C-alpha positions as CSV (number, residue, x, y, z in Angstrom):
1,M,23.9,13.7,-14.3
2,P,26.1,17.4,-14.9
3,G,22.9,20.4,-15.9
4,A,20.2,17.8,-16.0
5,R,17.0,19.7,-14.0
6,R,15.6,18.8,-10.5
7,L,12.0,17.8,-9.6
8,Q,10.2,17.6,-7.2
9,D,6.2,16.4,-6.3
10,G,3.9,17.4,-4.1
11,C,5.7,16.1,-0.9
12,G,9.2,18.2,-1.3
13,R,10.7,14.9,-2.6
14,A,13.7,15.5,-5.1
15,I,13.1,14.0,-8.6
16,P,17.0,13.4,-9.5
17,Q,18.0,10.9,-12.6
18,S,18.1,7.1,-13.0
19,G,19.4,5.7,-15.8
20,N,18.6,6.8,-19.6
21,S,14.8,7.1,-19.4
22,V,12.4,9.3,-17.2
23,Q,11.2,7.0,-14.2
24,F,8.3,9.4,-12.3
25,F,8.3,7.7,-8.4
26,S,4.9,8.6,-7.1
27,S,2.6,7.1,-4.7
28,A,0.3,6.8,-7.1
29,N,2.2,4.4,-9.5
30,F,5.9,3.7,-11.1
31,V,6.5,4.7,-14.2
32,A,9.5,4.0,-17.1
33,A,8.7,6.6,-19.9
34,R,10.5,6.5,-23.6
35,P,14.9,6.3,-23.7
36,G,16.1,9.7,-24.5
37,Q,14.2,11.9,-22.4
38,E,15.2,13.9,-19.0
39,E,15.7,10.3,-16.4
40,M,13.8,11.3,-13.1
41,V,13.4,9.3,-9.8
42,Y,11.2,11.2,-6.7
43,Q,13.4,10.6,-3.8
44,A,12.3,11.9,-0.4
45,S,13.6,15.4,-0.3
46,Q,13.0,18.1,1.6
47,S,14.7,21.1,-0.6
48,N,12.9,23.9,-2.8
49,N,14.3,24.7,-5.9
50,S,11.7,27.1,-6.4
51,S,13.8,30.1,-6.0
52,S,16.1,28.9,-8.6
53,P,16.6,31.7,-11.2
54,A,17.5,28.7,-13.8
55,M,14.7,27.1,-12.8
56,R,11.7,29.6,-13.4
57,S,13.3,30.1,-17.2
58,E,12.7,26.9,-18.0
59,H,8.4,27.2,-17.0
60,K,6.1,30.0,-17.9
61,N,3.7,31.3,-15.5
62,V,0.7,29.6,-14.5
63,A,-2.7,31.1,-13.5
64,V,-5.1,28.2,-11.5
65,V,-8.6,29.4,-11.5
66,G,-10.0,27.7,-7.7
67,G,-8.9,27.1,-4.2
68,S,-10.2,23.1,-4.8
69,A,-8.5,20.9,-2.9
70,A,-7.1,19.4,-6.9
71,G,-6.2,22.9,-8.1
72,L,-4.5,24.1,-4.8
73,F,-2.0,20.5,-5.2
74,A,-1.1,21.1,-8.6
75,S,-0.2,25.0,-8.1
76,L,2.0,23.3,-4.8
77,V,3.6,20.4,-7.4
78,L,4.4,23.2,-9.9
79,A,5.8,26.1,-7.3
80,R,8.2,23.4,-5.7
81,N,9.7,22.7,-9.2
82,G,9.9,26.6,-9.8
83,V,6.8,27.7,-11.8
84,P,5.4,31.1,-10.7
85,V,1.8,30.3,-10.1
86,R,-1.0,32.7,-8.9
87,V,-4.5,30.9,-7.7
88,F,-7.4,32.9,-7.8
89,E,-10.8,31.9,-5.7
90,R,-13.8,33.9,-5.4
91,L,-14.0,33.6,-1.8
92,E,-12.5,36.4,0.5
93,A,-11.6,34.2,3.0
94,L,-10.3,30.4,2.4
95,E,-13.1,28.8,4.6
96,P,-15.0,26.4,1.7
97,E,-17.9,24.6,3.0
98,A,-17.6,22.2,5.6
99,R,-18.1,18.2,4.8
100,T,-17.2,14.8,6.3
101,L,-14.8,12.5,2.9
102,I,-13.7,8.8,3.2
103,V,-10.7,8.5,1.0
104,T,-8.4,6.4,0.6
105,H,-4.6,5.9,3.1
106,H,-3.0,6.3,-0.8
107,M,-4.0,10.5,0.5
108,R,-1.0,10.4,2.0
109,S,1.4,9.3,0.6
110,L,0.7,11.4,-1.6
111,L,0.9,14.5,1.0
112,G,3.0,13.9,3.4
113,P,3.0,14.8,6.8
114,F,1.0,18.0,6.1
115,A,-2.0,15.5,5.7
116,E,-2.4,14.7,8.7
117,R,-4.3,18.0,10.0
118,S,-7.5,17.4,8.1
119,V,-7.4,13.4,8.7
120,V,-10.4,13.2,11.9
121,N,-10.6,9.3,12.4
122,E,-9.5,6.2,10.6
123,I,-11.7,3.6,9.7
124,R,-11.0,-0.4,9.6
125,T,-14.2,-2.3,8.5
126,F,-16.7,-2.5,6.4
127,E,-20.1,-3.2,7.2
128,L,-22.3,-4.3,4.6
129,F,-26.3,-4.3,4.6
130,T,-29.1,-4.9,2.6
131,D,-32.9,-6.8,2.7
132,G,-31.4,-8.3,6.6
133,R,-28.3,-10.1,4.5
134,A,-24.4,-8.4,6.2
135,A,-20.8,-9.2,6.1
136,T,-17.8,-7.3,7.3
137,V,-14.1,-6.4,5.7
138,Q,-11.5,-5.7,7.9
139,L,-8.9,-3.1,6.2
140,K,-5.5,-4.2,6.0
141,H,-4.8,-0.2,5.6
142,P,-7.3,2.3,7.0
143,D,-9.6,4.1,5.6
144,L,-9.3,7.9,6.9
145,I,-11.8,10.4,7.5
146,V,-11.1,13.8,6.2
147,E,-12.7,17.4,6.8
148,R,-13.1,18.9,3.5
149,R,-12.7,22.3,4.8
150,S,-9.2,21.4,6.6
151,L,-7.2,19.9,3.9
152,I,-8.1,22.9,1.6
153,Q,-6.8,25.5,4.1
154,G,-3.6,22.7,4.7
155,L,-2.8,23.0,1.0
156,A,-3.5,26.3,0.7
157,E,-0.8,26.3,3.5
158,E,1.6,24.2,2.1
159,A,1.4,26.0,-1.3
160,Q,2.1,29.3,-0.2
161,K,5.0,28.4,1.4
162,A,6.1,26.6,-2.2
163,G,5.7,30.2,-3.1
164,V,2.2,29.7,-5.1
165,S,0.4,33.3,-4.7
166,I,-2.6,32.7,-3.6
167,E,-5.3,35.7,-4.1
168,L,-8.9,35.8,-2.3
169,G,-12.1,37.9,-3.6
170,R,-10.9,37.3,-7.2
171,R,-14.3,36.0,-9.1
172,F,-13.6,34.4,-12.7
173,Q,-15.6,36.1,-15.6
174,G,-13.7,35.1,-18.5
175,L,-10.9,34.2,-20.7
176,H,-9.2,34.4,-24.4
177,A,-6.2,34.0,-26.3
178,N,-4.1,37.1,-26.7
179,G,-1.4,36.4,-29.1
180,K,1.3,35.9,-26.7
181,G,-0.8,32.9,-24.6
182,L,-4.3,34.2,-22.1
183,A,-5.3,36.8,-21.0
184,L,-8.2,36.6,-17.7
185,E,-10.6,38.8,-16.6
186,V,-11.4,38.5,-13.0
187,E,-13.6,40.8,-10.4
188,R,-13.2,41.8,-7.4
189,T,-16.1,40.7,-5.1
190,L,-15.1,43.9,-2.9
191,D,-16.1,46.3,-4.6
192,G,-17.0,44.7,-8.3
193,G,-13.6,45.8,-10.4
194,R,-12.2,43.9,-13.3
195,E,-8.3,42.6,-13.4
196,E,-6.7,41.7,-16.2
197,V,-3.8,38.6,-15.9
198,V,-1.3,37.4,-18.2
199,A,-0.5,33.6,-17.7
200,D,1.0,30.9,-20.5
201,T,-1.0,28.4,-18.7
202,V,-4.1,28.6,-17.0
203,I,-5.9,25.3,-15.1
204,G,-9.2,24.9,-13.9
205,G,-10.2,23.6,-10.7
206,D,-12.8,25.3,-10.2
207,G,-14.8,22.7,-10.0
208,A,-18.5,20.7,-11.8
209,A,-19.5,24.0,-12.9
210,S,-16.6,25.4,-14.3
211,R,-16.9,28.3,-15.6
212,V,-12.6,27.9,-16.8
213,A,-14.6,24.8,-18.9
214,R,-17.2,26.3,-20.3
215,A,-15.2,29.1,-21.6
216,A,-12.3,27.5,-22.8
217,G,-14.8,25.4,-25.0
218,W,-15.5,21.5,-23.1
219,S,-19.1,20.3,-22.3
220,P,-20.6,20.6,-19.3
221,I,-20.1,17.2,-16.9
222,E,-23.4,15.4,-15.8
223,T,-23.8,15.5,-11.9
224,V,-25.2,13.8,-9.3
225,P,-26.3,14.8,-5.7
226,L,-24.7,13.8,-2.4
227,L,-25.9,14.7,0.5
228,Q,-25.4,13.7,4.1
229,A,-26.8,14.9,7.8
230,I,-24.6,14.9,10.7
231,V,-26.2,12.6,13.2
232,P,-25.6,11.5,16.6
233,L,-23.7,8.1,16.5
234,P,-25.3,4.9,17.1
235,K,-24.2,3.7,21.0
236,D,-23.3,-0.1,19.0
237,M,-21.3,1.3,16.1
238,A,-18.0,1.5,16.6
239,P,-15.6,5.0,15.7
240,D,-13.2,2.7,13.7
241,S,-16.0,1.6,11.5
242,V,-18.5,2.4,8.3
243,R,-21.7,1.3,7.7
244,V,-23.1,1.2,4.0
245,W,-26.7,-0.1,2.9
246,F,-27.8,-1.2,-0.5
247,V,-31.5,-0.1,-1.0
248,P,-32.0,-0.1,-4.8
249,E,-36.0,0.9,-4.6
250,D,-34.2,4.5,-3.2
251,T,-30.8,4.7,-5.3
252,P,-28.7,2.4,-7.6
253,Y,-25.8,3.8,-5.3
254,F,-25.9,3.7,-1.6
255,Y,-26.8,4.9,1.7
256,W,-23.5,5.3,4.2
257,L,-22.9,5.9,7.9
258,I,-19.3,7.3,9.0
259,P,-18.3,8.4,12.3
260,E,-15.6,11.7,12.2
261,S,-15.6,11.4,15.8
262,P,-17.0,8.6,18.9
263,T,-19.7,10.5,18.9
264,R,-20.5,11.6,15.8
265,G,-20.8,10.8,11.8
266,A,-22.0,11.4,8.9
267,L,-25.4,9.8,6.8
268,G,-25.7,10.0,3.3
269,V,-26.6,8.7,0.5
270,I,-25.6,9.4,-3.4
271,G,-29.2,10.0,-5.6
272,E,-30.7,11.2,-9.0
273,S,-32.7,13.7,-8.1
274,G,-32.6,15.9,-5.8
275,S,-36.1,16.3,-4.6
276,D,-36.1,12.8,-4.4
277,T,-32.8,12.7,-2.7
278,R,-34.0,14.7,0.4
279,R,-36.6,12.7,0.9
280,N,-35.0,9.3,0.7
281,L,-32.8,10.6,3.2
282,E,-34.9,12.0,5.5
283,Q,-37.0,9.0,5.8
284,F,-33.8,6.5,6.1
285,L,-33.1,8.9,8.9
286,E,-36.3,8.5,10.5
287,K,-36.8,4.6,9.8
288,R,-33.0,4.3,12.2
289,K,-34.0,7.8,14.6
290,L,-31.4,9.2,14.2
291,E,-32.2,13.4,14.6
292,P,-30.0,15.3,11.8
293,I,-27.7,17.8,13.3
294,E,-26.6,19.4,10.4
295,F,-27.1,18.5,6.6
296,Q,-24.3,18.7,4.5
297,G,-24.7,18.6,0.3
298,A,-23.3,19.1,-3.5
299,R,-23.2,18.1,-6.6
300,I,-21.4,15.8,-8.2
301,P,-19.6,14.6,-11.3
302,A,-20.9,11.5,-12.5
303,Y,-18.1,10.3,-14.5
304,S,-19.1,8.7,-18.4
305,G,-16.3,8.7,-19.8
306,W,-12.7,10.3,-20.1
307,T,-12.7,14.2,-20.6
308,P,-8.8,15.3,-22.3
309,V,-7.8,17.5,-19.6
310,R,-5.7,20.1,-22.0
311,R,-7.4,22.6,-25.4
312,Q,-5.0,24.4,-26.5
313,L,-6.1,28.4,-26.9
314,G,-4.8,30.4,-29.5
315,Q,-0.5,30.3,-28.0
316,G,-1.4,28.9,-24.1
317,N,-3.1,25.5,-22.7
318,V,-5.8,25.3,-20.9
319,Y,-6.5,22.4,-18.5
320,L,-8.7,21.1,-16.2
321,V,-8.0,19.4,-12.9
322,G,-10.7,17.4,-10.0
323,D,-14.3,18.0,-10.3
324,A,-13.5,20.1,-13.4
325,A,-12.4,17.4,-15.5
326,G,-15.3,14.8,-14.0
327,Q,-11.8,12.5,-12.2
328,V,-14.3,10.6,-9.8
329,K,-14.5,7.3,-9.4
330,V,-18.6,6.6,-10.5
331,S,-18.2,3.2,-8.8
332,T,-18.7,5.1,-5.0
333,V,-18.4,8.8,-6.6
334,G,-15.7,9.1,-4.7
335,G,-13.0,11.9,-5.8
336,I,-10.6,13.8,-3.5
337,V,-7.5,11.0,-4.4
338,T,-8.7,10.9,-8.1
339,G,-8.5,15.1,-8.1
340,F,-4.6,14.4,-6.9
341,R,-3.4,12.5,-9.5
342,G,-5.2,14.5,-12.1
343,A,-3.5,17.4,-10.9
344,L,-0.4,15.5,-10.1
345,G,-1.2,14.5,-13.5
346,V,-1.4,18.0,-15.4
347,A,1.6,18.9,-13.7
348,E,3.6,16.8,-14.9
349,E,2.7,17.3,-18.5
350,I,3.8,20.9,-18.0
351,L,6.5,20.1,-16.5
352,S,7.8,18.0,-19.1
353,G,6.2,19.2,-22.0
354,G,4.4,16.2,-22.5
355,S,2.1,13.6,-21.5
356,S,1.4,11.8,-18.2
357,Q,1.8,8.3,-17.4
358,E,-0.2,9.2,-14.2
359,L,-3.0,10.5,-16.7
360,R,-2.5,7.2,-18.4
361,S,-3.3,5.0,-15.5
362,L,-5.8,7.6,-14.0
363,R,-7.9,7.2,-17.6
364,R,-7.5,3.5,-17.1
365,E,-8.9,3.7,-13.5
366,L,-11.9,5.5,-13.8
367,D,-12.9,3.7,-17.0
368,L,-13.0,0.5,-14.7
369,H,-14.7,2.2,-12.2
370,L,-17.6,2.8,-15.1
371,W,-17.9,-0.3,-16.1
372,L,-18.6,-1.2,-12.5
373,R,-20.8,1.0,-12.2
374,R,-22.8,-0.2,-15.3
375,S,-23.0,-4.0,-14.1
376,L,-24.4,-2.1,-10.0
377,H,-27.1,0.1,-11.8
378,D,-29.6,-1.4,-12.3
379,F,-28.9,-3.9,-9.3
380,R,-32.4,-5.2,-7.7
381,Q,-32.9,-6.3,-4.2
382,S,-32.2,-10.1,-5.2
383,D,-29.7,-9.3,-7.0
384,Y,-27.4,-7.2,-4.2
385,S,-28.6,-10.3,-1.8
386,R,-26.8,-12.3,-4.2
387,L,-23.9,-10.1,-4.5
388,V,-23.5,-10.0,0.0
389,D,-24.3,-13.9,-0.7
390,L,-21.4,-14.5,-3.1
391,L,-18.7,-12.2,-0.9
392,N,-16.4,-15.3,0.7
393,D,-13.4,-15.4,3.0
394,S,-11.5,-14.7,0.0
395,I,-13.4,-11.6,-1.3
396,K,-12.9,-10.2,1.6
397,R,-9.2,-10.5,1.9
398,S,-9.1,-9.0,-0.9
399,L,-10.9,-5.9,-0.7
400,S,-8.9,-6.2,3.0
401,D,-5.5,-5.9,0.7
402,Y,-6.5,-3.6,-1.7
403,N,-8.1,-0.4,-1.6
404,R,-10.5,1.5,-4.1
405,D,-8.0,2.9,-5.6
406,E,-6.6,-0.1,-6.8
407,S,-9.3,-1.2,-8.7
408,F,-7.8,-3.6,-11.4
409,K,-5.7,-5.5,-8.5
410,I,-9.2,-6.5,-6.6
411,L,-10.8,-7.4,-9.9
412,W,-8.3,-10.0,-10.7
413,R,-8.4,-11.3,-6.9
414,V,-12.1,-11.9,-7.3
415,C,-11.6,-13.2,-11.1
416,L,-9.1,-15.6,-9.4
417,S,-11.3,-16.3,-6.4
418,Q,-15.2,-15.8,-6.9
419,P,-15.5,-16.1,-10.4
420,R,-19.0,-16.5,-10.2
421,L,-19.2,-12.7,-9.1
422,I,-17.9,-11.5,-12.1
423,L,-20.2,-13.5,-14.4
424,F,-23.2,-12.1,-12.3
425,A,-21.6,-9.1,-12.9
426,L,-21.2,-9.1,-16.7
427,R,-24.9,-10.6,-16.8
428,S,-26.7,-7.6,-15.1
429,L,-24.3,-5.4,-17.7
430,F,-25.5,-7.6,-20.9
431,T,-28.6,-7.6,-20.0
432,R,-30.2,-4.5,-17.7
433,G,-26.9,-2.0,-17.9
434,G,-25.7,0.2,-20.8
435,P,-25.4,4.0,-20.5
436,L,-26.2,5.2,-16.7
437,R,-29.5,7.1,-16.4
438,R,-29.3,10.6,-17.0
439,A,-29.6,12.7,-13.9
440,S,-32.4,15.4,-13.0
441,V,-31.3,18.7,-11.2
């Protein structure tokens, strides 16, 4: 259609028109919106419209606080669609703490080819252990082992290519309405000098302890400690396999060992108390005769319900993405892919001036993971033993065919193949479940 606006996703794929309804085709989902709106479909393309004056005039400028993966992805999507974006990061060099992560293959379809620079290994098998029992699940599509620092640096490079200005050594100090939009106060880390930055829209991508969220009036979110040790990979372990142990006397979550290479892996645990988590991990390492090479840790949001991602402040809008919005699957405490989806949804809202189907879909997914976590959170050892016993071949095929970012499909297949497992989870939820125990600092 003549005169229609062309948008792009984070992979540089153009969004031309089709039919008479808005259609966003991203790797996350396919959505048909209300008729009468502008028609768009994501398709493969490497063009970039960021230099178009007409495109730039349609969108006001955006400031992103925090060089996180989600913050940088949001800036990339916006810049590819002609929006002027500045990213403010407190680090003087973009060298965030290293951490070995495991994500689903969904990340590749969200980011495109440049995602490969951060992938250090592929996982094709999960081994589950509890109380002498074991089960193995083969994956149809491999999970990816990702180095967090490389991922963020790769996103930053792509964002800069798209026209994003990344300003390092800038610490966020405050935010207020200035009559026409928003004013950010940032401090230069080198000399302590202050700068005021004017923006129409601000995105908080500054993590679970988001200062942007506090300044805009959001309540603090609850977090849990994640701690892992880099260890020599056991000789009897294949480098394309992950091991998971359910030890409810130590943690309501689990231990894991993910290989980052044929010789090294990350053995970690999610806990509820920082001191207890460190002690339990050290004891677990000792039992398995594994010597830690180094430790990695973080506090991860514990999703307990959807956080609205937008607040209006004067004439401007403030958004949250990723950990700042608590966009983490609480069943596994994984937040990379969900953070990207949250960033994509926020970008869609800014670009369209309306609501985002991506965010509605993400909310449903996160709420289902919350239900799963509440079902599992008070499992005893006997419950986990029964759970592993109930993993028949049909359920293993479902776990193989669908990844952790497709929980609705997994749950439906489980209902069909092993209804006793659903009844088991429901009984646990209603007899011992309820709200998650609050994590201590």
